[in-house]
C-alpha positions in Angstrom: 142.1 -58.0 -173.7 142.2 -54.8 -173.9 138.8 -52.8 -172.6 136.6 -50.9 -175.4 136.7 -47.9 -174.9 133.2 -46.0 -174.0 133.4 -44.0 -177.0 135.5 -43.7 -180.1 136.2 -40.3 -179.6 137.9 -40.5 -176.5 141.4 -41.0 -176.4 143.2 -44.0 -175.1 144.7 -42.4 -172.5 141.3 -41.8 -170.3 140.3 -45.5 -170.7 140.5 -46.3 -167.4 138.9 -43.0 -166.2 139.8 -39.4 -165.7 138.9 -35.9 -165.2 137.1 -33.7 -168.0 135.8 -30.0 -167.6 132.3 -29.9 -169.1 131.9 -26.0 -171.0 128.1 -26.4 -171.0 125.6 -24.5 -173.5 121.9 -24.6 -173.9 119.7 -27.6 -173.8 119.9 -31.5 -172.9 123.4 -32.3 -174.7 125.6 -31.1 -172.0 123.3 -32.9 -169.6 123.6 -36.0 -171.8 127.0 -35.6 -171.9 127.5 -35.5 -168.0 125.8 -38.2 -167.2 127.5 -41.0 -169.8 130.8 -39.5 -168.5 130.0 -40.5 -164.9 129.0 -43.5 -166.4 132.2 -43.9 -168.1 134.0 -43.2 -164.5 135.1 -40.2 -165.4 135.1 -36.9 -163.4 133.5 -34.2 -164.6 133.9 -30.5 -163.6 131.5 -27.9 -165.0 131.9 -24.5 -166.3 128.7 -22.8 -166.9 127.8 -19.8 -169.1 125.0 -17.3 -167.1 121.7 -17.5 -168.7 122.6 -20.4 -171.0 123.4 -23.3 -169.1 120.3 -25.6 -167.7 119.5 -24.7 -163.8 119.0 -28.6 -163.1 122.9 -29.6 -164.6 124.3 -26.8 -162.7 122.6 -28.1 -159.4 123.8 -31.5 -160.6 127.3 -30.7 -159.3 129.0 -29.7 -155.7 130.2 -26.1 -155.4 133.9 -27.4 -155.3 133.2 -28.7 -158.7 131.5 -26.1 -160.7 131.6 -22.1 -161.8 129.8 -19.7 -163.7 130.9 -17.3 -166.0 129.3 -14.7 -168.5 129.9 -15.6 -172.0 133.2 -14.2 -173.5 135.2 -14.2 -170.4 137.9 -16.4 -171.6 140.5 -15.6 -169.2 138.2 -17.0 -166.5 137.5 -20.0 -167.9 141.3 -20.7 -168.7 141.7 -20.3 -164.8 139.1 -22.4 -163.9 140.5 -24.8 -165.9 143.4 -25.1 -164.2 142.2 -25.1 -160.9 140.2 -28.0 -161.2 143.5 -30.1 -163.2 141.0 -31.6 -166.0 142.8 -33.5 -168.1 140.5 -32.9 -170.5 137.5 -30.4 -171.8 134.6 -31.0 -174.2 132.1 -28.2 -175.2 128.3 -29.3 -175.6 125.9 -26.9 -176.2 124.8 -23.9 -178.2 125.6 -20.6 -177.4 122.5 -18.2 -177.9 124.0 -17.2 -181.7 122.6 -13.3 -181.0 125.1 -12.6 -177.9 127.8 -12.5 -180.7 126.7 -9.0 -181.0 124.6 -8.3 -177.6 125.2 -9.5 -174.3 128.8 -10.5 -175.2 131.2 -9.9 -172.0 134.9 -10.4 -173.1 137.4 -10.1 -170.5 141.0 -8.7 -171.3 142.3 -12.2 -172.5 139.1 -12.6 -175.2 139.7 -9.1 -176.4 143.6 -10.0 -176.7 142.6 -13.2 -178.9 139.7 -11.0 -181.3 141.8 -8.6 -181.5 144.9 -10.7 -183.1 142.1 -12.1 -185.4 141.7 -11.2 -188.7 138.8 -12.9 -189.6 136.1 -13.2 -186.7 133.6 -16.4 -187.1 133.1 -19.4 -185.5 135.9 -21.2 -187.0 138.8 -18.8 -186.1 137.2 -17.6 -182.6 136.9 -21.4 -181.2 139.7 -22.4 -182.7 142.2 -19.3 -181.1 140.2 -20.9 -177.6 141.4 -24.0 -178.5 145.1 -23.2 -179.0 144.6 -21.2 -175.6 143.5 -24.4 -173.6 146.4 -26.5 -175.2 148.8 -23.9 -173.9 147.7 -24.9 -170.5 147.7 -28.5 -170.8 144.1 -28.9 -171.3 143.3 -29.7 -174.9 139.4 -30.0 -176.3 138.0 -33.2 -176.6 135.4 -33.7 -179.9 132.3 -32.7 -178.6 130.9 -36.1 -180.1 132.6 -38.3 -177.2 130.2 -40.1 -175.4 127.0 -39.4 -177.8 128.1 -42.6 -180.6 125.3 -44.0 -180.6 122.8 -40.7 -181.2 124.7 -40.0 -184.4 123.1 -40.2 -187.5 122.9 -43.7 -189.0 123.9 -44.6 -192.8 120.5 -45.5 -194.6 116.9 -45.1 -193.6 116.3 -44.7 -190.0 112.7 -43.6 -190.7 110.4 -44.0 -194.0 107.6 -41.4 -194.1 105.3 -40.1 -196.6 107.7 -39.0 -199.0 111.7 -41.0 -200.2 113.7 -38.7 -202.0 115.1 -39.9 -205.3 118.9 -40.4 -205.7 118.9 -37.5 -208.2 117.0 -35.2 -206.0 119.7 -36.2 -202.9 122.6 -36.0 -205.1 121.7 -32.9 -206.2 120.6 -31.0 -202.5 123.9 -33.1 -201.0 126.4 -31.3 -203.4 124.4 -28.1 -203.1 124.5 -28.1 -199.1 128.2 -29.3 -199.2 128.6 -25.9 -201.2 127.0 -23.6 -198.7 128.9 -25.1 -195.9 132.5 -24.9 -197.4 131.9 -21.2 -198.2 131.0 -21.2 -193.9 127.5 -19.8 -194.7 125.6 -22.2 -193.0 125.0 -26.3 -192.6 121.5 -26.6 -194.2 119.5 -26.1 -197.2 115.8 -27.6 -198.2 115.6 -28.0 -202.1 112.5 -29.7 -203.8 113.3 -31.8 -206.9 115.8 -29.7 -208.6 115.1 -26.2 -207.0 116.7 -24.7 -203.9 114.3 -23.4 -201.6 116.0 -21.9 -198.6 119.5 -21.5 -197.8 120.5 -21.8 -193.7 122.7 -19.0 -192.9 123.4 -17.1 -189.4 119.6 -16.9 -188.4 119.5 -20.8 -188.3 117.1 -23.7 -188.9 114.3 -22.5 -187.5 114.0 -19.5 -189.9 115.3 -21.4 -192.8 112.6 -24.3 -192.5 109.9 -21.3 -192.4 111.6 -19.3 -195.1 111.2 -22.4 -197.2 107.6 -23.9 -195.9 106.5 -20.7 -197.2 106.4 -21.9 -200.9 104.2 -24.6 -199.9 106.1 -26.9 -202.3 104.8 -30.4 -202.5 107.9 -32.6 -201.0 110.7 -30.0 -199.5 114.0 -31.7 -198.3 116.2 -30.6 -195.9 119.2 -31.8 -196.0 122.0 -31.3 -192.8 125.8 -31.4 -193.5 129.0 -30.6 -192.3 131.8 -28.3 -193.7 135.2 -29.9 -195.9 137.0 -29.4 -192.4 134.8 -29.8 -189.7 136.6 -29.2 -186.2 133.9 -31.1 -184.1 135.5 -29.8 -180.7 133.2 -26.9 -180.6 130.6 -27.7 -183.8 128.4 -30.5 -183.8 125.4 -30.2 -186.1 122.5 -31.3 -184.6 119.0 -32.5 -185.0 116.5 -32.7 -182.5 113.2 -32.3 -181.3 112.4 -28.6 -182.1 113.9 -29.4 -185.9 111.3 -32.3 -186.2 108.4 -30.0 -184.8 109.4 -27.0 -187.1 109.5 -29.3 -190.1 105.6 -30.5 -189.2 105.0 -27.0 -188.7 105.9 -26.0 -192.3 105.7 -28.9 -194.3 109.0 -30.1 -194.7 108.4 -33.9 -195.8 112.0 -35.4 -195.2 115.5 -35.0 -194.0 118.5 -36.2 -194.8 121.8 -36.3 -192.7 125.4 -36.5 -192.9 125.8 -40.1 -191.2 128.0 -40.3 -188.1 129.0 -36.3 -188.3 124.8 -35.0 -187.6 123.8 -35.5 -183.6 120.4 -37.1 -183.2 119.9 -35.3 -179.7 117.3 -37.8 -177.9 117.4 -40.0 -181.3 115.0 -42.4 -179.8 111.8 -39.8 -179.1 113.0 -37.9 -182.2 112.6 -41.1 -184.8 109.0 -41.8 -182.8 107.8 -38.3 -183.1 109.2 -38.5 -187.0 106.8 -41.9 -187.1 104.1 -40.5 -186.1 104.4 -37.4 -188.3 105.2 -39.6 -191.7 108.5 -37.6 -192.3 111.5 -39.2 -194.0 114.6 -39.4 -191.9 117.7 -40.8 -193.6 121.2 -40.6 -193.5 123.7 -40.3 -195.9 
């Protein structure tokens, strides 16, 4: 009998282990991915970003198994992947969005790639990076790898003070999908039939703050994915910070697209939602 894979997002070729490069952004997401990959018997190499990757993750690697680059140094990253001789790579953790405008350090390879793009957004830029990685034989994995248990479940995950009805959910999901399809953002807040706020480049926190300023009775936050979401470098994340912002700004409930939105540190998030009487459901 074949041994089941430790993650359904892991290629069958890595069922017996292998070597994976972890391209790590901010927060605990890369640390969890690293721990679970190692527990599954994989060798992990680290590519960290200056002023982004958590210091404790950096310290968890030997000198020979890690390298640090500046945001934008694509050529340096590709050379590191070749030096590490990895089978695959995974990108986990966010890079501070403002670095697209301030604090970017593109090397010659990155400048060449950027010059070739007609549109410069996350999808086109990271898609181009993925193609460059394919050329050197280090394809990017789906970034949900090893995070299967942390994805939003279908149905009610926590019942709070407000349970949105089917009409409100359907309306919110439809609008959220249309906004995501236009590559504006992946979240909205609705109150019954009214859209209070739409997520854009400024991020989820600012959207929740704007929605809360209306002091509506039962605001519902909906998190979705784009119609052709590329999960190699763009996994929507719902975490403790978002729950705390919902509490702060009076957002009563959240509906997350099941099996596609990642609930980072899921048990703690569900517990905090229970304490605050916030409804969490997957659709």
